[in-house]
C-alpha positions as CSV (number, residue, x, y, z in Angstrom):
1,M,-0.2,-0.3,-0.1
2,F,1.5,3.3,-1.0
3,R,2.4,5.3,2.0
4,P,4.0,9.2,1.8
5,L,7.4,9.1,2.1
6,S,7.6,10.9,5.6
7,V,5.0,8.5,7.1
8,F,7.0,5.6,5.9
9,I,10.6,6.9,7.3
10,G,8.6,8.2,10.4
11,L,7.4,4.6,11.0
12,R,10.5,2.8,10.1
13,Y,12.5,5.0,12.4
14,T,10.2,3.9,15.4
15,R,10.5,0.5,14.7
16,A,14.3,0.6,14.0
17,K,16.8,-0.4,16.7
18,R,19.3,2.3,17.3
19,R,23.1,2.6,18.0
20,N,22.3,4.4,21.1
21,H,20.3,2.2,23.4
22,F,19.9,5.1,25.9
23,I,17.6,6.5,22.9
24,S,15.3,3.4,23.0
25,F,15.2,3.4,26.8
26,I,14.1,7.3,26.8
27,S,11.4,6.4,23.9
28,L,10.1,3.5,26.2
29,T,9.9,5.2,29.5
30,S,7.8,8.2,27.3
31,M,5.6,5.7,26.3
32,I,5.2,4.0,29.7
33,G,4.8,7.2,31.3
34,L,2.1,8.5,29.1
35,A,0.1,5.0,29.6
36,M,0.5,5.5,33.1
37,G,-0.7,9.0,33.3
38,V,-3.4,8.3,31.1
39,L,-4.8,5.0,33.5
40,A,-4.0,7.3,36.6
41,M,-6.5,10.0,35.3
42,I,-9.3,7.7,34.3
43,V,-9.0,5.4,37.7
44,V,-9.2,8.7,39.7
45,L,-11.9,10.7,38.0
46,S,-14.2,7.4,37.6
47,V,-13.4,6.8,41.5
48,M,-14.5,10.9,41.8
49,N,-17.8,10.0,39.6
50,G,-18.5,7.1,41.7
51,F,-18.3,9.1,45.0
52,H,-20.3,11.6,43.4
53,R,-23.1,9.5,42.3
54,E,-23.1,7.9,46.1
55,M,-23.2,11.3,47.7
56,S,-25.9,12.5,45.1
57,S,-28.1,9.1,46.0
58,R,-27.8,9.2,49.6
59,I,-27.9,12.8,50.5
60,L,-30.2,14.2,47.9
61,G,-32.7,11.1,48.4
62,M,-33.1,12.1,52.0
63,V,-33.5,16.0,51.9
64,P,-36.2,17.7,49.7
65,H,-35.5,18.3,46.1
66,A,-37.7,21.3,46.7
67,S,-40.1,22.4,49.4
68,I,-43.2,25.3,49.3
69,A,-43.7,26.6,52.7
70,G,-46.8,28.5,53.7
71,V,-46.0,32.0,55.5
72,P,-46.6,31.5,58.6
73,A,-47.7,28.0,57.9
74,L,-50.2,25.7,55.5
75,D,-53.9,25.2,56.4
76,D,-54.5,22.7,53.7
77,W,-51.4,21.3,52.4
78,Q,-53.2,18.8,50.2
79,A,-54.7,21.7,48.4
80,L,-51.2,22.9,47.7
81,A,-50.0,19.3,46.8
82,K,-52.6,18.9,44.1
83,V,-51.6,22.2,42.4
84,A,-47.7,21.2,42.8
85,L,-48.3,17.7,41.3
86,E,-49.9,19.8,38.2
87,E,-46.2,20.6,37.2
88,P,-44.7,17.5,35.0
89,Q,-41.6,17.5,36.7
90,V,-43.1,17.1,40.0
91,E,-43.2,13.0,40.9
92,A,-44.5,13.4,44.5
93,A,-45.5,16.1,47.1
94,V,-46.2,14.9,51.1
95,P,-46.3,17.4,54.0
96,F,-43.1,18.5,55.8
97,A,-41.5,20.3,58.6
98,E,-38.2,21.6,59.2
99,L,-36.6,23.1,62.3
100,E,-33.2,23.4,64.2
101,G,-32.4,22.8,67.9
102,M,-30.3,21.0,70.4
103,L,-30.5,17.4,71.3
104,S,-29.3,16.9,75.2
105,Y,-28.7,13.5,76.7
106,R,-27.0,13.4,80.1
107,G,-25.2,16.7,79.9
108,A,-24.2,15.9,76.1
109,M,-25.3,18.1,73.5
110,Q,-25.5,18.4,70.0
111,P,-27.1,20.5,67.3
112,I,-29.4,19.0,65.2
113,Q,-31.8,19.2,62.2
114,L,-35.1,18.1,62.7
115,H,-37.4,16.9,59.9
116,G,-41.2,16.6,60.5
117,I,-42.5,13.5,58.2
118,D,-45.6,11.7,57.6
119,P,-44.4,8.1,58.1
120,Q,-46.7,6.5,55.4
121,L,-46.0,9.1,52.7
122,E,-42.4,9.8,53.2
123,P,-41.1,6.7,51.1
124,K,-42.7,8.7,48.0
125,V,-39.8,11.0,48.7
126,S,-36.8,9.9,50.8
127,I,-35.1,6.8,50.6
128,I,-35.0,7.0,54.7
129,G,-37.1,3.6,55.1
130,E,-34.4,1.6,53.2
131,H,-31.6,2.7,55.6
132,M,-33.1,1.9,58.7
133,V,-31.2,0.0,61.0
134,Q,-33.2,-0.2,64.4
135,G,-37.1,0.3,64.4
136,R,-39.4,1.7,61.7
137,L,-40.4,4.7,60.1
138,S,-43.9,3.2,61.0
139,D,-43.0,3.9,65.0
140,L,-43.3,7.6,64.4
141,R,-46.9,7.8,65.6
142,E,-48.6,11.0,66.1
143,G,-48.6,12.4,69.5
144,E,-46.1,10.1,71.0
145,F,-43.1,12.4,70.1
146,G,-41.0,9.6,68.6
147,V,-37.8,10.5,67.1
148,V,-35.6,8.5,64.6
149,I,-31.8,9.4,64.9
150,G,-28.8,8.9,62.8
151,E,-26.4,6.0,63.4
152,I,-23.5,8.5,64.5
153,T,-25.7,10.3,66.9
154,A,-26.9,7.4,68.5
155,R,-23.4,6.1,69.0
156,R,-22.0,9.4,70.5
157,F,-24.7,9.5,72.8
158,Q,-24.7,5.6,73.4
159,L,-28.5,5.7,72.5
160,R,-30.6,2.8,71.9
161,V,-34.4,2.1,70.7
162,G,-36.4,3.0,74.0
163,D,-34.0,5.7,75.4
164,K,-35.4,9.2,76.1
165,L,-33.5,12.5,75.3
166,A,-34.3,16.3,75.3
167,L,-34.9,18.4,72.3
168,I,-33.9,22.0,72.9
169,V,-35.4,24.8,70.5
170,P,-35.3,28.6,70.6
171,E,-38.7,30.1,70.9
172,V,-39.4,33.8,70.1
173,S,-40.9,35.5,73.4
174,S,-42.4,38.8,74.1
175,V,-40.6,39.2,77.3
176,P,-37.7,41.5,77.6
177,G,-35.3,38.7,77.1
178,G,-36.4,38.2,73.5
179,I,-35.6,34.3,72.6
180,T,-35.7,31.7,75.3
181,P,-35.4,28.1,74.8
182,R,-38.0,25.5,75.0
183,M,-37.6,21.7,75.8
184,Q,-39.6,18.9,74.5
185,R,-38.9,15.0,75.7
186,L,-38.3,12.9,72.9
187,N,-38.4,9.0,72.4
188,V,-35.9,7.2,70.5
189,V,-38.0,4.8,68.2
190,G,-35.5,3.9,65.5
191,V,-31.8,4.5,63.9
192,F,-30.9,5.0,60.6
193,K,-27.6,4.9,58.4
194,V,-27.3,6.6,55.2
195,G,-23.6,6.7,54.9
196,A,-23.1,10.6,54.9
197,D,-22.9,13.4,57.2
198,L,-26.7,13.1,57.6
199,D,-26.0,10.4,60.2
200,S,-25.1,13.1,62.7
201,S,-26.7,15.9,61.8
202,L,-30.5,14.9,61.1
203,A,-33.6,13.5,63.2
204,L,-36.8,12.9,62.1
205,I,-40.3,13.1,64.1
206,N,-44.0,12.8,63.0
207,V,-45.0,15.8,60.9
208,A,-47.9,16.4,63.7
209,D,-45.6,16.3,66.6
210,A,-43.2,18.9,64.7
211,A,-46.4,21.3,64.4
212,Q,-46.9,20.9,67.9
213,I,-43.7,22.2,68.8
214,Q,-43.7,24.7,66.2
215,R,-46.8,25.8,68.1
216,L,-49.1,25.5,65.1
217,Q,-52.9,25.2,64.9
218,P,-54.2,21.5,64.8
219,G,-54.2,20.3,61.0
220,Q,-51.6,22.9,59.8
221,V,-48.2,22.0,58.5
222,Q,-45.1,24.0,57.7
223,S,-44.5,23.2,54.0
224,V,-44.7,20.6,51.7
225,R,-41.9,18.4,50.2
226,L,-41.8,17.8,46.6
227,K,-39.9,15.1,44.6
228,L,-38.8,15.9,41.2
229,T,-38.2,13.6,38.2
230,D,-34.8,16.1,37.4
231,L,-33.3,17.2,40.6
232,Y,-31.3,20.0,38.6
233,Q,-34.4,21.8,37.5
234,A,-35.4,22.2,40.9
235,P,-34.9,25.9,40.9
236,Q,-37.3,26.5,38.3
237,V,-39.7,24.4,39.6
238,G,-39.9,26.3,42.8
239,A,-39.8,29.6,41.2
240,A,-42.7,28.4,39.2
241,L,-44.9,27.3,41.6
242,A,-44.4,30.3,43.8
243,A,-45.1,32.5,41.4
244,K,-48.3,30.4,40.6
245,L,-49.2,30.4,44.3
246,G,-48.9,34.3,44.9
247,D,-48.1,35.8,48.2
248,G,-47.9,33.8,51.4
249,Y,-45.6,31.2,49.8
250,R,-42.1,30.8,50.0
251,A,-39.8,28.1,47.6
252,S,-36.7,26.5,48.6
253,N,-34.6,23.9,46.7
254,W,-31.6,21.3,47.4
255,T,-29.2,23.8,45.7
256,L,-29.8,26.4,48.4
257,T,-28.8,23.8,51.4
258,Q,-26.6,21.4,49.8
259,G,-25.6,23.2,46.5
260,S,-21.9,24.4,48.0
261,L,-21.2,20.8,48.6
262,F,-21.7,19.6,45.3
263,S,-19.9,22.7,44.0
264,A,-17.0,21.8,45.8
265,M,-17.1,18.4,44.9
266,K,-17.3,19.3,41.2
267,M,-14.2,21.9,41.9
268,E,-12.4,19.1,43.8
269,K,-12.7,16.7,40.4
270,T,-11.5,19.5,38.2
271,M,-8.4,20.5,40.1
272,I,-7.6,16.7,40.8
273,G,-8.1,16.2,37.1
274,L,-5.5,19.0,36.3
275,L,-2.8,17.8,38.8
276,L,-3.1,14.4,37.2
277,L,-2.6,15.9,33.5
278,L,0.7,16.8,35.1
279,I,1.7,13.4,34.7
280,V,0.8,13.2,31.0
281,A,2.9,16.7,30.5
282,V,6.1,15.2,32.1
283,A,5.8,12.0,29.7
284,A,5.2,14.7,26.8
285,F,8.5,16.4,28.0
286,N,9.9,12.9,27.5
287,I,8.8,12.8,23.8
288,I,10.6,15.8,23.4
289,A,13.9,14.6,24.8
290,T,13.6,11.6,23.0
291,L,13.3,13.3,19.5
292,I,16.0,15.7,20.1
293,M,18.3,12.9,20.7
294,V,17.0,10.8,17.8
295,V,17.5,13.9,15.6
296,A,20.9,14.0,16.7
297,D,21.5,10.9,16.3
298,K,19.9,10.3,12.9
299,G,21.8,13.7,11.6
300,A,23.6,12.1,8.6
301,D,20.3,10.4,7.6
302,I,18.9,13.6,7.4
303,A,21.7,15.2,5.2
304,I,21.3,12.3,3.0
305,L,17.6,12.8,2.5
306,R,17.9,16.6,2.0
307,T,20.5,16.1,-1.0
308,L,18.2,13.4,-2.3
309,G,15.5,16.3,-2.5
310,A,14.0,16.1,0.6
311,T,12.0,19.4,1.7
312,P,12.2,20.8,5.4
313,R,8.6,20.2,5.7
314,Q,9.1,16.3,4.8
315,I,11.9,16.3,7.3
316,M,9.7,17.7,9.7
317,A,7.0,15.7,8.8
318,V,9.3,12.6,9.7
319,F,9.8,13.1,13.3
320,M,6.3,14.4,14.0
321,V,5.1,11.0,12.7
322,Q,7.6,9.2,15.0
323,G,6.6,11.3,18.3
324,T,2.9,10.9,17.2
325,V,3.3,7.1,17.1
326,I,4.5,7.2,20.7
327,G,1.9,9.6,21.7
328,V,-0.8,7.1,20.4
329,I,0.7,3.7,21.2
330,G,1.0,5.1,24.8
331,T,-2.7,6.9,25.0
332,V,-4.2,3.6,23.6
333,I,-2.6,1.4,26.1
334,G,-3.2,4.0,29.0
335,G,-6.8,4.2,28.0
336,V,-7.5,0.3,27.8
337,L,-5.7,-0.4,30.7
338,G,-7.6,2.7,32.6
339,I,-11.0,1.6,31.5
340,L,-10.2,-1.9,32.6
341,A,-9.2,-0.7,35.7
342,A,-11.9,1.2,36.6
343,L,-14.8,-1.4,35.7
344,N,-12.7,-3.5,38.2
345,V,-11.6,-1.3,40.7
346,S,-13.6,-2.4,43.6
347,Q,-12.9,-6.0,42.8
348,L,-9.0,-5.2,42.9
349,V,-9.3,-3.1,46.0
350,G,-11.1,-6.3,47.7
351,W,-8.4,-8.5,46.3
352,F,-5.9,-6.1,48.0
353,E,-7.4,-6.4,51.1
354,R,-7.7,-9.9,51.2
355,V,-3.9,-10.4,50.5
356,S,-2.9,-7.4,52.8
357,G,-5.1,-8.4,55.5
358,Q,-5.8,-4.7,55.7
359,H,-9.4,-2.8,55.2
360,V,-8.6,0.2,52.8
361,F,-12.0,1.7,53.4
362,S,-13.6,1.6,57.0
363,S,-17.2,2.7,56.9
364,D,-16.7,4.5,60.4
365,V,-14.1,6.8,58.6
366,Y,-15.3,7.2,55.0
367,F,-19.0,6.1,55.1
368,I,-18.4,3.5,52.4
369,S,-17.2,0.0,52.6
370,N,-15.8,-0.5,49.1
371,L,-14.5,2.1,46.3
372,P,-17.5,3.3,44.0
373,S,-16.5,3.8,40.5
374,E,-18.5,5.2,37.5
375,L,-17.0,5.1,34.1
376,Q,-18.0,7.9,31.8
377,M,-17.1,7.9,28.3
378,G,-17.0,11.5,28.0
379,D,-14.1,11.7,30.7
380,V,-12.1,8.8,28.9
381,L,-12.3,10.6,25.5
382,L,-11.4,14.0,27.2
383,I,-8.3,12.5,28.8
384,C,-7.5,10.7,26.0
385,S,-7.6,13.8,23.2
386,A,-5.5,15.8,26.1
387,A,-3.0,13.2,26.3
388,F,-2.9,12.6,22.7
389,T,-2.6,16.8,22.0
390,L,0.0,17.2,24.5
391,S,2.1,14.6,22.7
392,F,1.5,16.1,19.1
393,L,2.7,19.4,20.6
394,A,5.4,17.7,22.1
395,T,6.9,16.5,18.7
396,L,6.8,20.1,16.7
397,Y,10.0,21.7,18.3
398,P,12.1,18.6,17.8
399,S,10.8,18.4,14.2
400,W,11.2,21.8,13.3
401,R,15.0,21.6,14.5
402,A,15.6,18.6,12.3
403,S,13.9,20.6,9.6
404,R,16.8,23.4,9.8
405,T,19.6,20.5,9.7
406,Q,22.2,21.8,7.1
407,P,23.4,18.9,4.9
408,A,26.8,20.3,5.0
409,E,27.3,20.5,8.9
410,A,25.6,17.4,9.4
411,L,27.9,15.3,7.0
412,R,31.3,17.2,7.9
413,Y,32.5,14.6,10.5
414,E,30.9,11.4,9.3
């Protein structure tokens, strides 16, 4: 098959054995370094995608996607829920309350965010029922002031089902003191574990009991919690409902309460990706060094090609082909190995734990017991494209140097 002269010679130089074995060694290390850099980027970004998926499913499965609150309260939450369900993005709507306070037990205190829920309706909008380790949501019966706490809170206070603790909430008073604390006794009826910081910061009570603590009228609730088919549309859905309902209603969504966490996770992924890209950049610099040494080693060949009529552009293309082949081979090997490693990272970590006898990830520390991974082909294409681009750019200067070789100078000492 016919191939251009520059491509033919460039491929021949790539395969040929060199007089200087050090050049071959540097060429091989450049290829291996590029492959390792691509592999590391694919695996690390896939693991970060897995962490992001786990955090999203657990945290956003626990907190409201959006909520509509009455000012000061809702007299008929079912009517508001009916209006909300007319929106195509709204999948479910249930009564909801939210308040903050302090839990107190035997002199120890901890800040807590309290969610008032309907135990029968809550599974429509939350994954909490799937993560109960003690008790059941149905144990949150109206009027009994039962509470379901997180596993970390239970461990910190050494609480078990049946124990009692105190909830302290601030109350605005008309007396000169202003805000005074108010106490409510709660009975522990269940413990949940979702594997996130919500295990230490969240507790659940019956929505009717929450209304009593908030001093609302019988039948009133603070707000309606919404579950959306596309949680990233939460700000738009909340704004649309608030506009439709008019004054006296306030919309909120998860981007206001958890948005900073997910923005930080996205920024973390970007920064780690850029840092890992430095590995690929180092391999690209090795390609520059390799080609510069090859140009010096092939000086006589370049001079002969020039005297036979090869143009500077053809000489430049020869070494660009050689450097690009190194980059392509390294990128392909790294990409294939990276995909295989990312798809099997949990098994690889499990094998390492069995062989070493050490637990890499403790659920008490990392909220997970295995290493999650989610391979996204968009990331793979971006990484491989960046590696190939850096490899190609690394060929330009040495190739330009080769094209500037003067035949008389190169052959003087031959």
